[in-house]
N, C-alpha and C positions, 0 to 999 in steps of 0.2 A: 504494499500500500504506499509506504514511504517513497519507494522508487517512482511510483506513478505521480505522486505529488511533486517530487523533485523534477521529473521530466516536464510536468506542466509549468512549473515555475521557470525553468530554463527557456521553454518555448515562449512563455509570456514576455520574458525579458528580451528575447530575440525579436518578437513581434513588435515590441515597443520601440526598438531601435530603427532609425531611419533606413529605408531601403537603399541599397547601393548596387549599381549594375556591376562595377568592377571593384572588388574589395582589395585595397592595397595593404598587404600585411606588413607589420612592423619589421624592420630589418632583422631583429633578433629571432623572430619567429620564421620569417622567410628563409633564413639561413640554417634552420635547424629542422631536419625531418621529424625528429621526435616531438618538438613543440607543435609542428604542423599537424601531426597525427593526433596530438593531445587536444588541439583546438577543434579538429574535426569530430572527435569523440564528444566534446562538450556540446557542440552545435547539434549533434545527433541525439542529445538527451542523456548521455551516460553521466552518472554521478561521479564527479572527480573529488579527490580528497582536498582538504584545505591547502596542503602544501603544493598540490598540482595547480589549483586555481591561483594561488599566490605567485607561483612560477610564471604562469601565463600572464598574470596581471603585471608583474615586474618587467616582463618582456614587452609590455605595451598593448596587450589585448584588452580593449575596453570592456567588452561584455564579461570577461572573466573577472576584471577588476570590480565591476558592479556587483557581480554575484558573490565574490569574496567579501566585499564590504557589507553586504546584506548578512552574510553569516556572522561577521564580527558584531553587527548590531544585535543579532538574535541571541548573543551570549548575555545581553542585558547587564553588562559590566561597564561602568563608566571608563575604566582603564583602557578599553578598546575603542572608544569613540574617536580618539585622535587618529588611530590607524584607519577606522572606517571612513572618516572624512578624507583621508589621504587617498584611499583606493576609489572612493567615489569621484574624487577630483581627476584621477587617471581616466576614469570612464568618460567624464565630461570633456577632458582634453582630447580624447579620441573620437569626439563627435557624438557620444551617447547622451543626447539631451534629456532623455527620460530619467537620468540619474541626478539631474540638478535639484529637484525637490528634496531628495534624500540627503544630498550634500548640504543644502541649506538647513534642513532639520538637524543634522549632526552638528553644524556650526552654532546653531541656536540653542542647543542643549545646555542648560546651566551647569550640568555636572561635568561637562567636557573640559579638559585642560589641553591646550595646544602649545607647542613650542613656537617661539617667534619665527624660526626658519620655516616651519611647516605652514604657519599662517601666511607668510609672504608668498610661498609657492601656490597655496590654494587661492589667495587673492588674485594672483597673476592668471590662474586658470579661469576664474570667474570674469575678470576683465576681458580676457580673450574671448570668452563665450559672448559677452555683451557686445563686443565689437563685431562679432560674426552674426549678430542679430537674434540671439536667443532671448525671447521674451521671458522665459522662465528664469534665466540668469539675471536679467535686468530687474524684474520684480523682486526676486529673492535677495539680491545684493542691496537693493534700495531699502527693503525691510530691515536687513541687518544694520545698515548705516543709520537708519531712523532709531533703532533700539540701542545701538552703541556697542553691541557685542557680536563677535569677538574682535572686530576691526576698529573699534572706537566710533564715537558718534560723529556723524558728518551730515547734518541736516541739509545744507546747500547741495551736497553731492547726491544725496538721496532724491531731492527734488529734481535735480537735473536729469537723473536716470528716469524718473517717472514721467517727466515732461517729454523726454525723447521717445519713450514708449507711447505716450498719448499722441504725439505728433505722427507716429508711425501707424496709428489706427487702433491702439489698444484702449478701448473705452474704460475698461476696469482701472487701468493706470491713471487715466484722466480723473475718474471719480476719487480715487485714493489721493491724488494730488490735491484736488479741490478740498477734500476733507481736512487734509493736513494744513492747507493754507487758511481755511476757516478757523481752525482751532488754534493755530499758532504753534510755536515750539519754544524750546529753551532759548531764551534771549532774542527770539524773533516774534514780533507781534503778528496778529492775524493780517492777512492781506486779501481783502475781499475782492478787489479788482482782479488780482491774479487768479483767484478762485473762479470768478465768472469766466475768465478766458479759458481756464482748464475745463469747465463744464461745457463750453461751446465745442470743445473737441470731442465730447462724448455724445452730443446730440444726434449724430448720425447713426448711432448704434441701433441695430434692429432688436436688440434684447429688451423685452418688456421690463425686466427687473432693473436694468441700467436706466431705461427711460424714466421709470418711476422714481429712482434715486435722484436723477438729474433734476426732475421737477421739484422734488422735496427740497433739495439743496438750493435751487434757484429761489423758491419761495422764502426759504430761511434767509437768504441774502437780501431779498427785497424787504422783508420785515425789519431786518437789522438796519437797512438804509433809511427807513421811514422815521422821521422825527417823532419823538414821543411828546404829545401835548402835555404842558404843565398845568395842572388844575389851579384855577384862580382862587385866591383866598378872599372871601367876602366878609366885610365887617357887619355886625348886626345893625339893624336900623337905629337911627338916633332916638326914636321915641322909647326904645327900651330903657335908655338911661333916664329919660324924662319921667317915665312911669315910676322910677325908683326915687323920684323926688329931687332930681338934680337936673342941671342944664346939660344939654348935649355938648360934647367937645370932640376934639380930633384924636383923643387918646384911644388906642385899641391895643389890647382889650380894655374895657372900661375899668377904672379903678373903683374899688368899693368905697362908699362914703363912710367917714368915721362918725360914730355917734358922739353927740355932745356929752 
């Protein structure tokens, strides 16, 4: 039964990977008949050991790297999160975009501890994926920069990433950017004009949920821009004072009369 589940997981990972007409093997695998056979066995659904998967991953096989990273995650030990993120980054570097969400989740885990050198390498992989047009990498990196872990907080950088995605047609990124601009951030006040411009980028989305969110936020911005009327304070009529036995004056509120 476990072998059937294993084969299904491997095939699911392979199906999620982008289709390629001509697969270019990493040099370390192309030059090794044993690694080539091992890779064929993996793609055929054969269950490989952890060391076999790691060997393929270290040789630059992206699918093996993603599969090995998943095994490390399944150990449910924070000590392996650093390695899991490393191998997910290998998968992303090799063009396996489906591994981006798991890489982001590993980086966002508060129990994970990363060495500075590893973080630099992973950040370089994410930046490369962003430059290649990965919306998953763009949105994921923007979220990490907004939260400040593990790369440090960079609100302007996160906004720039979301704006780039929004201008490329990502309505979800436009809405997220608008929300951020409406709420403001550490040391940065709300920017309603920029929020309106971000929402304009999302108006063409055919998604009813996105359209509903856009309308809600636009109404919120319109309400915030409307001046709030100040209620007038009206003094009581003069005859109120006269009825108390005194002459009306300009003092408000009226002062009580002192008894003789």
